[in-house]
C-alpha positions in Angstrom: 0.0 0.0 0.0 1.3 3.5 -0.9 2.3 5.7 2.0 -0.1 8.6 2.1 0.0 10.3 5.5 -1.4 13.9 6.2 2.0 15.2 7.4 2.1 18.9 8.4 3.9 21.1 5.8 6.3 22.3 8.5 7.5 18.8 9.1 7.8 18.0 5.4 10.0 21.0 4.8 12.6 20.2 7.4 15.0 17.4 8.1 15.0 15.3 11.2 17.2 16.6 14.0 19.9 14.0 14.4 22.1 13.8 17.5 25.6 14.7 16.4 27.3 11.5 17.5 26.8 8.0 18.9 29.2 5.5 20.2 30.9 7.9 22.6 31.4 5.4 25.5 35.0 5.1 26.6 36.2 8.2 24.7 37.3 11.5 26.1 34.1 13.5 25.7 34.9 17.2 25.1 32.1 17.6 22.6 28.7 17.9 24.3 29.6 20.2 27.3 28.7 17.4 29.7 30.2 17.1 33.2 33.0 14.7 32.4 33.5 13.8 36.1 29.9 12.5 36.4 27.1 13.3 38.8 27.5 13.4 42.6 27.6 10.4 44.8 24.5 11.8 46.6 22.6 11.6 43.3 23.6 8.1 42.7 22.6 7.0 46.2 19.2 8.6 45.7 18.7 6.6 42.6 19.7 3.4 44.4 17.2 4.0 47.2 14.2 4.0 44.8 12.0 1.0 45.5 10.1 -1.1 43.0 6.8 0.3 44.2 8.0 3.8 43.8 9.1 3.2 40.3 5.7 1.7 39.5 3.9 4.8 40.8 3.4 8.1 39.0 5.7 10.7 40.4 4.6 13.5 42.7 6.0 17.0 42.2 5.1 19.2 45.2 8.0 18.3 47.5 10.7 18.1 44.8 9.5 21.4 43.3 9.7 23.1 46.8 13.2 21.8 47.3 14.5 22.7 43.9 12.8 26.2 44.1 15.0 26.8 47.2 18.1 26.0 45.1 17.1 28.7 42.5 16.0 31.1 45.2 12.5 31.3 43.9 9.1 30.2 45.2 7.5 26.9 44.1 4.9 28.8 41.9 7.8 30.5 40.1 9.3 27.2 39.0 8.2 24.6 36.4 10.1 21.4 36.1 10.6 19.9 32.6 11.9 16.9 30.8 15.4 18.3 30.3 16.5 21.7 29.0 15.1 21.0 25.5 11.6 20.6 26.9 12.1 23.8 28.8 12.4 25.5 25.4 9.8 23.6 23.5 7.0 24.6 26.0 7.3 28.3 24.9 6.3 27.4 21.4 3.3 25.4 22.6 2.3 28.3 24.8 3.0 31.4 22.7 3.8 30.7 19.0 1.2 30.4 16.3 2.0 29.7 12.6 3.6 32.7 10.8 4.4 34.6 14.0 7.9 35.9 14.4 10.6 34.3 16.6 13.9 36.2 17.0 17.2 34.5 17.6 20.9 35.4 17.3 23.1 32.9 15.5 25.4 31.0 15.9 23.5 29.7 18.9 21.8 26.6 20.2 20.1 25.0 17.2 16.9 23.9 19.1 15.5 27.4 18.9 15.4 27.3 15.1 14.3 23.6 15.2 11.2 24.3 17.4 10.4 27.5 15.5 10.4 25.7 12.1 8.2 22.9 13.5 5.7 25.5 14.8 5.6 27.1 11.4 7.0 30.4 12.8 9.0 32.9 10.8 12.6 32.9 12.1 14.2 36.3 12.3 17.9 36.0 12.6 20.6 38.4 14.1 24.3 37.5 13.8 27.1 37.6 16.3 30.0 39.7 15.1 33.5 38.6 13.9 34.7 38.7 17.5 31.5 36.9 18.7 30.1 40.2 20.0 26.3 40.4 20.5 24.6 42.8 18.1 22.9 44.9 20.8 21.7 47.8 18.6 20.3 45.4 16.0 18.5 43.4 18.7 16.8 46.6 20.1 15.6 47.5 16.6 14.3 44.0 16.0 12.5 43.9 19.4 10.7 47.1 18.5 9.1 45.1 15.6 7.3 43.0 18.3 8.3 39.4 17.6 6.3 36.9 19.5 9.4 35.3 21.1 13.1 36.2 21.6 15.5 33.5 22.6 18.9 34.5 24.0 21.4 31.9 25.3 23.4 33.6 28.0 26.2 32.5 28.1 25.8 31.7 24.5 26.5 28.3 23.0 28.8 27.8 21.0 30.6 31.2 21.5 30.7 31.1 25.3 30.1 34.9 25.4 28.0 36.7 27.9 25.6 39.6 27.4 26.1 41.8 30.5 23.2 42.1 32.9 22.9 45.9 32.2 22.5 45.2 28.5 20.0 42.4 29.1 17.8 44.7 31.2 17.8 47.3 28.3 16.7 44.5 26.0 13.9 43.6 28.4 12.8 47.2 28.5 12.7 47.3 24.7 10.8 44.0 24.5 7.6 45.0 26.2 5.5 43.2 23.5 7.7 40.1 23.3 8.2 37.0 25.4 11.9 36.9 26.3 13.5 33.6 27.1 17.0 33.6 28.6 18.5 30.2 28.2 20.9 29.9 31.2 22.1 26.3 30.6 25.6 27.5 31.7 24.6 30.0 34.4 26.5 28.2 37.1 29.8 29.0 35.3 28.9 32.6 34.7 29.0 35.7 37.1 25.4 36.7 36.3 21.9 35.3 36.2 18.6 36.9 35.3 16.6 34.8 37.8 16.3 37.6 40.3 14.6 39.8 37.7 11.6 37.6 36.9 9.4 39.4 39.4 10.3 42.7 37.9 9.7 41.7 34.2 6.5 39.6 33.7 7.6 38.9 30.1 10.9 37.3 31.2 11.4 33.6 31.5 14.6 31.8 32.4 15.3 28.2 31.2 17.7 26.1 33.2 19.1 22.6 33.0 20.6 20.0 35.3 22.7 18.5 32.4 25.8 20.6 32.9 27.0 21.6 36.4 24.9 18.9 38.1 26.1 16.1 35.7 22.6 14.7 35.0 22.4 14.9 31.2 21.3 11.2 31.1 18.3 11.8 33.4 16.8 14.8 31.5 15.8 17.4 34.1 15.2 21.0 33.3 13.3 24.0 34.6 11.5 27.2 33.6 11.5 30.1 36.0 9.2 33.0 35.7 6.8 35.4 37.4 4.0 33.5 38.9 1.1 34.7 36.8 3.1 34.5 33.6 4.3 31.0 34.4 0.7 29.9 34.9 0.1 30.2 31.1 3.1 28.0 30.4 1.8 25.4 32.9 -1.3 25.0 30.7 0.9 23.7 27.9 2.6 21.0 30.0 1.5 17.3 30.4 0.6 16.1 33.9 3.8 14.0 34.4 6.7 15.7 32.5 9.6 14.6 34.7 10.4 11.0 35.7 10.9 9.9 39.3 14.6 9.1 38.9 15.4 12.7 37.7 13.4 14.2 40.5 15.2 12.1 43.2 18.7 12.7 41.8 18.1 16.4 41.2 16.9 17.0 44.8 19.9 15.0 46.2 22.4 16.8 44.0 21.3 20.3 45.1 20.9 19.4 48.7 24.4 18.1 48.9 25.7 20.9 46.6 29.4 20.6 47.5 30.0 18.4 44.5 28.5 21.1 42.2 30.4 23.9 43.8 33.7 22.0 43.5 33.1 21.1 39.8 32.2 24.7 38.9 35.3 26.0 40.7 37.5 23.5 38.8 35.9 24.3 35.5 36.6 28.0 35.9 40.2 27.4 36.9 40.8 25.0 34.0 38.9 27.2 31.5 41.5 30.0 32.1 44.4 27.5 32.1 43.3 25.9 28.8 42.8 29.3 27.2 46.3 30.4 28.1 47.8 27.1 26.8 45.9 27.3 23.5 46.9 31.0 23.0 50.5 30.1 23.8 50.3 27.7 20.9 48.9 30.3 18.5 45.3 29.3 18.7 42.7 32.0 18.8 40.4 31.6 21.8 37.2 33.6 22.5 36.2 34.7 26.0 33.9 32.2 27.7 31.5 32.3 30.7 30.5 28.7 30.2 32.1 25.2 30.7 33.7 25.3 27.2 35.9 27.3 25.0 35.4 28.3 21.3 38.7 28.1 19.5 39.9 28.8 16.0 42.8 26.4 15.1 43.1 27.9 11.6 43.8 26.0 8.4 45.4 23.1 10.2 42.3 22.6 12.3 40.4 20.0 10.3 43.4 17.7 10.2 43.9 18.2 13.9 40.3 17.3 14.6 40.6 14.1 12.6 43.7 13.2 14.6 41.8 13.8 17.8 39.0 11.5 16.6 41.5 8.8 15.8 42.8 9.1 19.4 39.3 8.9 20.8 39.2 12.5 21.8 35.9 14.2 20.8 35.5 17.9 20.3 32.6 19.8 18.6 33.8 20.9 15.2 32.0 24.0 14.0 33.1 24.2 10.4 29.5 24.1 9.2 28.6 27.5 10.6 31.8 29.2 11.7 34.3 28.0 9.1 37.1 25.4 8.9 39.3 25.4 12.0 36.7 26.3 14.6 35.8 23.9 17.4 34.0 24.1 20.7 36.0 22.3 23.5 34.3 21.2 26.7 36.3 21.8 29.9 37.0 18.3 31.0 39.5 17.3 33.7 43.0 18.5 33.5 44.2 15.0 32.5 41.8 15.0 29.6 42.7 18.5 28.5 46.5 17.7 28.7 45.9 14.8 26.3 44.4 17.2 23.8 47.3 19.6 24.2 49.8 16.8 23.8 48.4 16.0 20.4 48.3 19.7 19.4 52.0 20.0 20.2 54.0 22.9 21.5 53.6 25.0 18.4 49.9 24.5 17.7 50.5 22.6 14.5 50.0 25.8 12.5 
């Protein structure tokens, strides 16, 4: 029988989003910005304590939400838990975006904003970071005055690592009075600033967070949306009744209540981020300032061959030749031992 399904046009016009890589077990994973040291022992113990009856029961959210809200310094009605950081982004399209409405993004950035916008049938309006990965502030203000439905800003940005200062973010918020502004703070723990304290001041501001980075829980899929109570109530209407699984709730609560492991990991990342930047620059590699747990680096014309050699040695980095040009790569801040292996292959002169 001939396949004849009534597929939406927005789906027919786009390709399936494929995960960039599989078969990563046992390799040095400097490609996905994961916590390469793993989750805390407290989180693992919480998972081990789950009983067969608990696993067979639908999860309850009131107590975990209350405990995780304390971690973010908000009230429970200002916090919505989601199935990972991606789900924390998708829900805004379900809540606010209708076909042919405008969604504003600034590229290069996290590709899921464009992915969800295209599925929703929205018109994607694109700003561009500059040659030094600077945010186009004036262009953003002008675009916001056109009243797009949604504006997504990753801050710190992925893949550049750059941070829009809080003073500039607040100016954008004042310019965006007719726009829902979503600040994606997946890397906020590694940054000196967060917009979470501003949600009560700006009812059109939402902050998306994830437990996949600093907390080391990418495999469990736990995210969050933070917003002013009355504004967040609309977003809740777009959520299913059981969006987060029991294991993610248990591990997430245990991780933030213990917290020392997160604090130690963040401290180590900041130290190694500065160290790796110096080591790469000493070898002639261009490195961009980063407020995240990774660095964006330009290895020049020898970059592609270097990346191939890294892959042969089972060291994974996120090559960005498709959008930034040959020689660009995003490097997760792993352990010092992992990073030294990368530098050893690069050599003392940077292979340029």
